[in-house]
Structures are given as structure tokens and as C-alpha cells.
C-alpha positions in Angstrom: -32.9 33.4 18.4 -34.2 31.2 15.6 -36.4 33.0 13.0 -39.7 31.3 12.2 -40.0 31.1 8.4 -42.4 28.2 8.4 -45.4 27.3 10.5 -45.2 24.6 13.2 -47.5 22.3 11.1 -45.2 22.7 8.1 -42.2 21.7 10.2 -43.9 18.7 11.7 -44.7 17.3 8.2 -41.3 18.2 6.5 -39.4 15.0 5.8 -36.1 16.3 7.2 -37.5 17.7 10.5 -37.1 15.9 13.8 -38.9 16.8 17.0 -36.2 17.3 19.6 -38.3 18.7 22.5 -42.1 18.3 23.0 -44.3 20.6 25.1 -43.9 18.6 28.3 -40.1 18.4 27.9 -39.9 22.2 27.2 -41.9 23.0 30.4 -39.7 20.6 32.4 -36.6 22.4 31.1 -38.1 25.8 31.9 -38.9 24.6 35.5 -35.3 23.3 36.0 -33.8 26.5 34.6 -35.9 28.6 36.9 -34.8 26.6 39.9 -31.1 27.0 38.8 -31.7 30.8 38.4 -33.2 31.0 41.9 -30.3 29.0 43.4 -27.8 31.4 41.8 -29.8 34.5 42.8 -31.6 33.6 46.0 -30.1 36.4 48.0 -31.5 39.0 45.6 -34.7 40.9 45.9 -35.2 41.3 42.2 -34.0 39.6 39.0 -34.2 41.1 35.6 -34.9 38.9 32.6 -34.3 40.4 29.2 -34.7 39.0 25.8 -35.1 39.7 22.1 -38.7 40.0 20.9 -40.5 37.5 20.0 -39.6 33.9 20.8 -36.8 34.8 23.3 -39.2 37.2 25.1 -41.9 34.5 25.2 -39.3 32.2 26.8 -38.4 35.0 29.3 -42.1 35.4 30.2 -42.4 31.6 30.8 -39.2 31.6 33.0 -40.5 34.7 35.0 -43.8 33.0 35.7 -42.0 29.8 36.9 -39.5 31.9 39.0 -42.4 33.8 40.7 -44.2 30.5 41.5 -41.1 28.9 43.2 -39.6 31.9 44.9 -40.1 35.3 46.5 -38.0 37.0 43.8 -39.5 40.0 42.0 -38.9 39.3 38.3 -38.8 42.2 35.9 -39.0 41.7 32.2 -37.2 43.8 29.6 -37.8 43.6 25.9 -35.0 44.0 23.3 -35.8 45.0 19.7 -33.2 44.6 17.0 -32.7 43.0 13.6 -31.0 39.7 14.2 -29.4 39.5 10.8 -28.0 43.1 11.0 -27.6 44.0 14.7 -24.8 46.4 14.2 -26.6 48.4 11.5 -29.6 49.1 13.6 -29.9 50.9 16.9 -30.7 48.5 19.7 -34.0 49.4 21.4 -34.2 48.5 25.1 -37.5 48.7 26.9 -36.1 50.0 30.2 -36.3 53.1 32.4 -33.1 54.9 33.1 -30.9 53.0 35.7 -33.5 50.3 36.1 -30.9 47.6 35.9 -28.1 49.4 37.7 -26.8 47.2 40.5 -29.2 44.3 39.6 -28.7 40.8 38.4 -29.6 40.5 34.7 -30.3 37.3 32.8 -30.2 37.6 29.0 -32.7 35.0 27.6 -32.7 33.5 24.1 -34.5 30.4 22.7 -31.5 29.1 20.7 -27.9 29.9 21.3 -26.0 29.5 18.0 -23.1 31.7 17.2 -23.6 34.1 20.2 -23.4 37.2 17.9 -26.8 38.5 18.9 -26.2 38.0 22.6 -22.7 39.6 22.4 -24.2 42.6 20.7 -26.9 43.1 23.3 -24.5 42.6 26.1 -22.7 45.7 25.1 -25.8 47.8 25.4 -26.6 46.5 28.9 -23.1 47.0 30.3 -23.6 50.7 29.8 -26.3 50.5 32.5 -24.0 48.9 35.1 -25.8 45.7 36.1 -24.4 43.8 39.2 -24.1 40.5 37.3 -25.0 39.3 33.8 -26.0 35.7 33.0 -27.3 34.0 29.9 -30.1 31.5 29.7 -31.0 29.5 26.5 -33.5 26.7 25.9 -31.3 25.1 23.2 -27.6 25.4 23.0 -26.1 24.4 19.7 -22.5 24.9 20.7 -21.4 26.8 17.6 -20.4 30.0 19.4 -18.1 32.3 17.4 -18.2 35.0 20.1 -17.2 34.8 23.7 -20.7 34.0 25.0 -21.4 31.0 27.2 -24.8 30.1 28.6 -25.1 30.0 32.4 -28.5 28.1 32.1 -29.2 25.7 29.3 -32.4 23.7 28.9 -31.1 21.3 26.2 -27.6 20.9 24.8 -27.5 19.7 21.3 -24.5 19.0 19.0 -25.6 19.9 15.4 -23.9 20.5 12.1 -23.6 24.1 10.8 -26.1 23.2 8.1 -28.8 22.1 10.5 -31.2 24.5 12.1 -33.1 24.5 15.3 -36.5 26.1 15.5 -38.3 26.6 18.8 -42.1 27.2 18.6 -43.6 28.8 21.7 -47.1 29.5 20.6 -50.4 29.1 22.4 -51.4 26.0 20.3 -47.9 24.6 19.7 -44.9 24.3 22.0 -42.0 22.3 20.6 -38.4 22.4 19.3 -37.4 21.0 15.9 -34.2 20.2 14.2 -34.2 20.5 10.4 
């Protein structure tokens, strides 16, 4: 997940920032991803979407809303809390009841897939709860994975350099993705 160190308005006016997805495009990507999730999970009664707080969780909420509008799937949201920069040093906090994902399909949601470290770390915590299937959804896939993590659902695939950064803004007054 990309950390927001600047505001959306600062990003838009920065000379080395390029808009890669506008609000309409992001909502279109979310709709398509939701249809793909439904196609892969149409035989299920319930689908669990889990994500890292804040931006990833906002994306999971948007996907859940879209899934519920296009299907009969019951969508459950789970929030993960951890420090992205130091995931191993801090205990992972999962907002779930005991056995609430056992035997269920789980989709880990992140706004930007970069190295895959954060998702790989969270995957370990979920496997202890015995989900039926685990998939990964990301709005922007940068293709710099250093860990064995591959997105099942990708909104936008973007080849970037290691020095470039992608910031996704999912706020009430601004929805966009920027490359800087």
C-alpha cells in the first residue's frame, strides 16, 4: 500500500507527477474487478475481503459495495493493522472473530502492489485460520515483486522504474492515482 506523505493537491501541482487514473477510470477498474471476483466465486455464499488500513481498506469497501450491487454474495470486510515499513517487528492485528474465515474464500486487497512484502507477511497470518482459497486484488500493479505474490485481480498494470512511486488517493473529495 502506498503511504500518503503529501496531499492530493500537492501531487497534482508537483512538476514530476503524472495522473495515471482519474476518478472515472478508477471506478471503472473497481467495477471490472468486482465482476471478475464474482465470476471466480459465484458458487460461494460469502466472500471475505481483507485489507490493510487505510487506503487498501477503502478500496476493499468500494469493491464490497460493487460486489453486493452485482451479485447475491454476502461480502465480509476484515481490517488488517500493521506498520508497512516494519511488518515483521510488529504483531499483525486482524479484525476477525475466531474461525470467521475458516473454509471461506478470502481476497487480500491492496491499492498498490509493489514488492509484495506486505501481502506476503499478511498471508502468513491468514493461513493459520484455514481459508478455503486466497486471492489478491490490487488497483495498481507495478510488477516489482520480490516475494512470491501475484495479483489475481488487477485494475491497472503499470511498468515503472524502482525510483518512481505510485500514490492512490481514495478520499471523498479526490479519487485518483498518480505516478511521481
